[in-house]
N, C-alpha and C positions, 0 to 999 in steps of 0.2 A: 438593404445593399450599402456595403461599406467599401471604400478604398484607402487603402495605407501602403505608403513606402517605408519601410525600415531601412535607414541608410548608416552607412559606417559600422556597422556591426562584425565584432568578431564570432562567427557562426562556430558552435561546436556541435558536429554532428557527424555520424559515422566514423566514428575513430578520428577525425581530424580538426584543425581548426582552421578557419581562413575569414578572410576579411571580404567583406562584400556588403549587399544590399538585398532585400526581398520585398517583393508587390505583394499586397493583398488584396483580392477583389470578391466581394461577397463571403462566402463562405472557405474561400480556397487560397493558396501560396499559388500565383500565378506565373511569376519569374523569381527566378533567380540571377543575380547579378553579380561580376567581378568587382574588386573594389576601384579597378578603374575606369569602370564604364560609368556612365552619366545616364540616368534611367529617365525617360520620357515621362512625364504626370498632366495629368486635368487638371482642371480648375477646383474638381472637387477630391482631389487627392490630399491626406495628412499625410504630412511626412514626421516622420520620429528620428529626429537625429539621435543613433545609438553608439556614438564615440564613445568609446571607453567602456562600453559595457558587454555581455558575451549574449548572445541570442542562442536558445536553446530549444527543443519543442517541449511541449508540456509535458509534465511528470505526470504519470499514468499511475496511481497507487492501487494494487489488485488486492488491499484487502483492508478496509475500513469499517467501523459500527458506528454507521449516523445516528442511529438509535429510534428512527421513523421507520413503521409506526409503533405506537406504544409504548415508549420511553424516552417521549420527548421534553420531560424535565430535566434530561441530561443534554439533548442535543437534537437536531433535526436537521431535514435535507437542505433548508434555507442557511441556519447559522452555521452549520459544519462546511457545505460548500462553499462559503463566503470565507471561511478562514481557510481552506484548502486553495482558491484562488490566491490570496494574498500571500500563498506560499508557492505559487508556481504550479500548482497541483491541479490539470485541466480536466482529467478525468478517474474516476471511482470506480470499484466494484466493490459493491457493500455485501456485508454477510446476513444469514438469514434469522440470527436469534434476535427477533424481534417478538411485539405483542400484535398480531399473531405470527406465530412463526412461518417463515417463506417457507410450505412446502409442497406447495402446488402451483400449476399452472394458471390457476384463478389469483391465487395470492402473489405469484410473479407480476401478473397484469397491473392489479391494484397497485402496487408497489412502485411499478413505471409510472404510471398516471399520477402517481402521488408526486412525485421526483419531476416528471414533466413540468409542472406548477409551480415548484419550487426552488429547485437547486439551478445554482449558476456554473456549476461544472456539468461535465458530460458523465454517463451513470450506466452501470449495468449492475445486475444482481445475481447473486449466487443462490439457487434453490438447495435448499439444505434436506440433508437424508435424514432417515430417522429408522426405528424398527419395523415400521410398518407400511412405508409409502415407495417400496419398490415400483409397483407399477406404472407410478406416477413418474418415477425416473426414466424408467425404459421409455417410456414414450413422450418425454419433453423435447418441444422443437428447442435444436440446437441456436436458433436465432432467438431465442428467448432468454437465454442465461449463459453467462460467461463460464460457468461449471458447477459442477456439485461441490457442496460441503459437507463435510463428515467429521464429526466430533468424535474422536477415539479415548478423549478424557474429557472430564465435565468441566464446563466452564459456564461464563453469563448465560443463561437462559436455560441451563441443561438438557441440550439435546444430545446427552451420550447415545451414540450407537455399539451395542455391545451384543446384539447377537449373530452368533457366528452365520447363521442362516442367510442374514439381512445383509452382512458385509461381502458374502461371497457373491452374493447377486447384485448388488452394488459393483463391486468390481469387475465384474463381467461388461457391465456398459463402458463400451470403449468410444463411445462418439462427443464425449466431454471430458475435459481435464477435472480430476479430482482432488479437490484440496482437501488436504487433512490436518486435524489439529492432533499431534501424537501426543500424549501423555498416557502411560500406563495409568489406568483408575485403581486397580487392585495394590500395586505398588504405594501411590500416593495414600491413601487411605491407611495403609500400614504405617509409614511414614509419620502421618497426621496423628494417629492415636501415641505413638510412640512420644511425641512431642506433647501431647494433650495431659499425657498421664504426669509430665515434668512440670507443666506450667498452666495446667488448665487450658481455658478458650483464649487468652492474653499471651499467646507466644511472641516471643520477640522475632521483629522482621529477619531480622538474619538468619533463621532456620527457615525462611521461604524457600530457597534453593535445595535445601536438604530434604523437605516435604514433596515438591514437587523436582523431585532429582534429576541429575542425570543417567541413573539407571531407568528412569520411569520413562525417560523422552526416548531413549535409545532401545526400549523393548518394543514400543509403540512405533517407533517410526521403522522397527526393522520388521514388523509384524504388517504394515503397511507397505512396504517395498515388497516382499515376500508374496502377498497375495498380486500387486500389480505386474509382477514378473510371472508371475504364474498365469494371468489372464492376459496379460500383452496391453495392461491400462497405463493410460498416462497418469502417473500420479504425481502432484505437486504438494512438497513436503513445505509448510509454510511457517512460518517464523521460527526458524531453527536457532539453537541456544546453546548449542554444546558441540563441543571440537569432535567426541566422538562420534557423534552422528556422520559427521563429516565422510566418514569411509564407506557410508550405504549410497555415497552419490557417484554419479557417470563420471569419466573421464569429462576433461575439458573440451566443449565443442558447442556448437549452433544446438537453441534449443527443440529445432526442428526434428534433429538427429535425436534426441533424449527421452527414453521411457519415462524417466525420473527426473523432473526438475525440480528446483529449491528455492526459498526464498528465504532473506534474512530482515529482520526488522529493523529501522534506527537505535531504537533504544538497545538492543543488544549488542551494538556495536560501538555504543556511548558511554554505559553503565557497566558497573561490572560489582560485585559483591561487597566492596568496599562501602560503596553508595548508600548503603541501606541506614548507615548508622545517620547520615545527614537528612534523607529523602524520606525515610521509612514506608509507611504507607503509600506512599505518592508515585513510586517506581513498585508497586506490585503488581505484577502481570503474571499472566499464565501464557506462556511456559516461563518460570521465574528467571530474572538476569541472574548471571550464574560467574563463575570468576576471571579474572582480568587472562586467563591461559585463555578461557574459551573465547573470551571476546576478542583476544589475538588471534586466534584461530580461524575466526570467522572472517576479522577483516582478510587474512591472507587467503583464504578460499574464495572470497569475493573478488580479490585480484587478478589469481588465477584459474577463473572462470570455474570453478566447480559449483557455486552458489550465482544462480541466473540473476535474481529480482532483488531489488531494495524496496520496502513497502513499509508502511508505520503501525497497523494493527491497532490504527486509531478508534479509542475506546473510552469517551468519556465516561464521568461520574462528577457529581458534584460533590464538594469539598465537605461537605457535612457526611454523605456516603463514606468518602474516604477517612474522616475522621473518627476511627472507630477502632476496635482489637482486631486481632489478625482474623479469627474466625469468623468474623462481620463485616469484616472489610470488601468490597468487591475489586476484582483484580481488572485493570487496563485503565489506561491513562490515555489524554489527547496528545496526538503528535502531528497531525496532517500539516497543519500552518508551518512547522521548521523545520519538516522534513527535508527539504531541500537545503536551505542556509547551513543546517547543523551539516549535513555531509560534505558541504564545501569546506567545512572547518578541515575534513581530511586532505583534501585538497591544500588548502593554506598549510598543513602541518608536511605537507610533503608525503602523505601515505597512501593516498589514493588519487590517481591523474583524474582530471575534470573529466576527459574524455570518458572514463571508464563507469562516473558517476551517472554521467548521461546515458550511456549506453545500459546500465542495469536499473535506474529509474524510468528510462523513454523506451528506448528502442525493445529491450528485450519482454516488455511487459506486452507492448503489442504484438509482438511476435509470438509470445507463447500463447495468447489466446485468442489469435488470428484475427487480431482490430483491423477492421477496412480501412486504410489511408490513414492510419494514423501514427503516431509515435517517430516521424521523421521528419524533416526538413526536406521536403521535396517537391519541385512543381506537380501540382495537381491533388496536395495531400491537404487535409482541414487543415485551416491555420491556428491549430493549436501552438501559440508561440509564449516564450518567457524572454523576460530582458533582465538580467543580473547584473546590477553593480556589483563587481568582484571586490571592491575597497570603498563600503560604506557602513562602516561601523556602526551597530547599535547592539542594545541589552534587552533582553526579553523581559518584560514588566506588565503589571497587569492591565496597563493604558494602552499597550498595543497588542493585547491577546483578543481574538476574534472569537474562541469557543464558546459555547453558550455557557458552559458550566466556569468560565473566568477565570481559568487558573492553567498552569503549566508544569510539568516537573523541571520544567528548564527555567526557570523565573531564575532571573539575575544573572542567565548565561550569556558571555560577552559573544557575538558573531559578525564576522569581518564582511560578509557578502549579505546584499538587500534585493529581493524582487522588487523590480521598480513597474515593471508591467507585465500584465498577462492578457494573452488572446486565447477565447474559446471560439471556434467554428469563425474567426474572421473579426469577432467582435473583441473590441479593447473593453474588456470588463473591470480591470485592475489598473489605475494608473496612479502610481506615487499616492495610496492613501485613498483615494477617489474610486468609486463604485459605481458601474454603470449595470444596474438590476433590470433594466426595460427589456433583455434579452437571455433567457435562461437556455441551459444546456441541454443537449439531446440524448437518446439512448445510444448507447455504440451498438454499432454493427458488426458483424462479424464475417468473414470469407467463408466462402463455401468449401473449402479447403478441409478434408476430413482427420479426424484425428486416429480414424482406422488406417492411414497410411503408415504411422509410428512403428 
């Protein structure tokens, strides 16, 4: 049982900023007080003076690859959740391309059990679609998984789903969101062969966004959108990377009213194709980082609510794996520790208001995935809370990176804001560099609201 009182905070929540105090008892937010109040306390109340700090809901990252089980030399539930907590991420949704691939109820349950003993953050897991597990997907318990993941383009783990009959059946499942990695495999293979003929396997990184091109993304996203609209399925387009794909999205509005929702990742907002010259394979992602024009269009779509969620696609690899020629270098990089401080740089540059950042990283993921009592600072909600010092500059370096792989594509990046405290289910798990690992995170619960209503 824990009792905390966070005092004098600037609370950023539900589109407004207000000064006040927040009381926590056990797992929950029990009371919110205006700044003028003097809250009552007991002898066991721990008081945290948040004067000069922002209090926001815990970040919910709807797309990570924590590599557990089977790829744990890159990362695992303990190491990557620890990094997440240090960055203010209190809940994550993990992808199925592990070893073994998470494609059955049995494997989902095993993954939940594994995370229960290791993860410092709360967790949920996607079930992966294949060309031959339709029956499993049709009967899946909606309380067991956050959604169905479909790879329309091959990436780490090669879970490509390319059977038209299987895809049609998958998109007829309307009880869960279908999260799609949308890149057209045929276009990618054709483009790859063009550059292989010119360079062999040692293709310069600057050609990555030409191989995994705008056309490959748009063709695949268009196909997914057409299937979703035909069957009335909630499609979640993850890691959008092109301006052209924005034409496929619905008008701005609450996610509960959208059939097609979307996500952008922090690296597609921060980097552009000019950064390949300096960063090389460290910023090789699928889909590829593209042009400055694409980046600017994604930022604008985030501001005007065409894009719904900000995530990371956190996908660690070892430096030895990344130090390779183009065709042998895996795609992906670690980001979950740095996503919130990095997004707050957009606030400091007057590009994205902090209220919008909180909406896209905390509120909307909770709404989209119908999470029970999370994503907001409200009485009766789980006390997943983050204190941020908006003016405590630091620089990313190997000594303050918590990823198991030990590196970040953001190394030497100057960040103005710092996470100072992170609460998970009312437990103060991170306090200015000190972790309390005595209590683990729990499986996220989903409301009974049906996606059939969409």
